[in-house]
N, C-alpha and C positions, 0 to 999 in steps of 0.2 A: 504493500500500500504506500509505503514511504517512497519507493522507486517511482510509482506512478505520479505522485505529486511533484517530484523533482522533474520528471519528464515533461509534465504539462507546463511547468514553470519555464523550462528551457525552450520549448516550442513557442510559447508566447513571447519570450524575450527575443528570440531570434527573428520572429516575424516582425517585431516592432522596431528592430534596429534601424536607426537612421530617420525615424519618424519624429517630427517636432513635438508631438503631444503623446509620446509613448507611455509616460507615467499614467496619464488619464485613461487611455484606452486599455492599458494593461489591467488597471483596477476593474474596468467594466467587464473585460473578458474573463478575468480570473478571480472573480469575487467570491467563488465558492471556497473550496478547501484552502486555496493559497492565501486568500484574504484573512482567513481565520488564523493562519500561521504568522501573519505580519502585524500590521497596525490595526487599531480598533476601527470599526466601521465608520464612526463619526468623523474620522480624520479626513476622508475624501470629500466631505461636505464643504470644506473650506477651500478646495481647489477652484480657481477661477480661470476661465478662458479669456485671455486678453482680447481676442478677436470677436467674442460674442457680444451682441448689443445688450446694454444694461437698461433695465426698466427705469432706473433712477435717472438715466441720461435722456430718456424720451421726453420730448417737449410737451409741457402741460398745456391743456386747452381750457378755454372759458367760453361758454355760450350764453349770450344775453337774449332775452325775449324782447323783441321790438314790435310795437303795434302797427307800424307802417314801414314800407320798404324805403331804404335810403335812396333808391333810384327815383322815387316819385315824391318823397317828402323831404324838403330841405332841412327841417329840424332834425330828422333822424339820420340824414347824411352827415350833419355836423356831429351828432353823437357817435356815429360809427367811426368817423375819422379821429375824434378825440380819444375814444376808448381803444382804437387800434394802436395809436401811439403809446397810450399808457400801458396796455398789456404787453406790447412788444418790449418795452423797457423792463417789465417785470419778468420777461422770459416766457410769456404765455402765447399760445396761438389763439387769436381772438376771432370769433364768428358770431353770427346772429341767427335767430329763429323767429320768423315773422308770425305773430300770434295776436288775436284780438286782446284788448287790454285786460278784460276779466280773466280770460284763459291764461294769459301770461302771469297774472297774479297767482292763480291756482297752481300752475305748473312750477313756477319759481318757488312757491312755498313748499311744494312737495319735493323739490330738488330735481325736477325733470329738466329744468334749465337752471343755469348757475346764478343768474341775477337779472336786474332790470336797470335801465339807464337813468330814469328821472322820476322819483317819487317824493311825496311830501315828507316832512320831518317825522311825523307820527305814524307813518305807514306801518311800521313794525308792531304797532299796538293792535292792528287788525290781523296782520299776517305774522304770526309769532316766530316763524322760522327764518324770517328775513332780517338781516343785520345791516344797519345803516353805515355807509362809508362817510365819515364825518368831514367831508369836503364838498361843499355845494358846487354843482356843475351848471346851474342855470337859475334864472328867476322866472318862475311861472306866474304869468298874469292871466287870471281867469276873467274872461270878458263875456259880455252879452252882445249878440248880433241880432238885428231886426231888419225887416224889409221897408221900414220907414223910420222917421225920426220922432214919432209921437211918443215913443217910450224913452224913459231915462231910468237906468238902474245903477245905483251906487252902493248897494249892499244887498245881502240876502234878505234882510228884513223888508226891503222895498218891494219884494215880491209877495209879501203876506197879503192875503185876501185880494189879490189882483185879478183873479179869474182868467189868468193868462195860461196858455198851453206852452210849456217850455220843454225843448228837446235838449238832450245831453248825450255824451258818448258813454256807452256801457263800460264800466271799469274805472271811471274817473271817481276815485274814492271820495274826495272832499265834496265834489259837486253833488254826487248822489246823496250824501249824508245831509248836506245843507238844504237841498231842495225838499227832501222829505220832512224837514222841520217846518217849512213855510207853505207848502202846497199839498193839496190832496193828491193821492196817487193817480187819480183819474186825469189830473192836469200835467202829469210828468210823462214825457215820451222818451223812451230809451232806444238809442240807435247804435249800430255797430260801425257806421262809416260817416266821416265828416261830410262828404259830398251829398249823401242821401239826406242828411239833416238840413243842409243849405237848400236843397231842392224842395224840401218840405216848407221852408220859409217862403220861397218863391211862389209855391202853390197855395199859400195861405193856410196850410194844415196846422202849423204851429206859429206862435207869436214871437218866440225868442229861441235862439240857440246859444247855449252856454258851453264854452270850451276854452282851451288854452289859446291865447292870442297867437303864439308862434305856430300853432298847428292849423289855425284858420287862415292866417294872413296870405299864404301863397294862393289859396283858392279865391280869395276876394279880389285878387289882381286879374282874374279871368273876366272876359267880357260878359260871360253868362251871368256873373254875380255882381255886376256893376251897381245894381240898385241896393244891395245889402250894405249895411254899415254898422260900425261898432257904436253901441248906445250906452256903454258903461263898463267900468272895471269893478269887479266884485271883490277880488283879493289879489294880493301880490306877495309871493313867498318863495323862499329858496327851495330848490329841488335837489335831491341827492341820489347817487347810485346806491343800490341795495344788492347784497350778495346773500346767497343761501348760507345758513349757519355752518354747513360743512366747509365753507370757505372763510370762516370767521378770522382765521389767522392772516388772510390776505387783505382784510379791510384797511388795516393801518398802512400797509405798504402802498396800496392803491391811492389812499388819501394823500400821501406824501408825493407820489408821482403826479397826481392831478394838480397839486399846488405848484410843483416845479414847472409844469406846462404853462400855468398862468404867469409865473414869475419870468419865464423865458420869453413870453410874448407869443407863444405858439397858440394858446387858447384864443387870444384876440385875433390872430391871423385866421383861424378857422371860423370864428364868428363872422368876420368881415367877408370871408369868401363864400360861406354857405347861407348865412342869415343876414343879408344886407338890409332887410326891411325892418329889423328890430333895433332897438336902441342899444347897440352892442357896447359902446363906450360906458354907458351907465351900468350895464350888467357887469362888465369887467371891473369897474371901480368898486361896486358893492361887494362882489365876490372876493376881492382882495382885502377888504376891510377886516 
């Protein structure tokens, strides 16, 4: 029996002579009786192949839920370029998944997408698995749009007992909450698309449409909507990126990189390039305060 073991050892050794990884292959082929005669089994677990790809070296990825395509919506073109720069600096491969606002909230909270680009300060109170990145990326101005100038809206309370039909975008957390405080449900119209809501205004099916100024403005520049006008600003507040709790450790680093992009002037360049119709200088000044 001893002779057979030695014979097997010699055959293995001779076959492997001159091969760069002979030690590794030797252990794999002769892990039976020979391995028992030599080192403990757990020793070969520490052997590393320098040519094999390491999982630790694979580029990390981050997917954000976007409610509109960067190809058609300047606001989200701006956000895409901003986050692309930020995540590239952090060593991540950045991509987006286009989803309706409400579905984006649910999928992000469930960890099916990794984060969202611009949500209000208290967003995490509703979606407990979402972690705020404490560096604001935009100033959200919630405005009211009408098909004539007979309305004037300067607060949510000004809608109280107004008998107006008001449309909004599904998934706009603050707007949904505030409208439900001042209007009966029968007066609130929930839509999934900006253009559909504006078309309702033109057709007289609703009296007001409430949404982010930056999301509506590109549409109002179209000839089709030339009669529509802004009739009030209801709120102005900072918007923040949010990440799923599994990326909590990333939040601080992302905040630092976003601040660097502002300080280096890159944020302002992107604002000017993609959102020329907003008060970009004012936004930049307030965000740097």
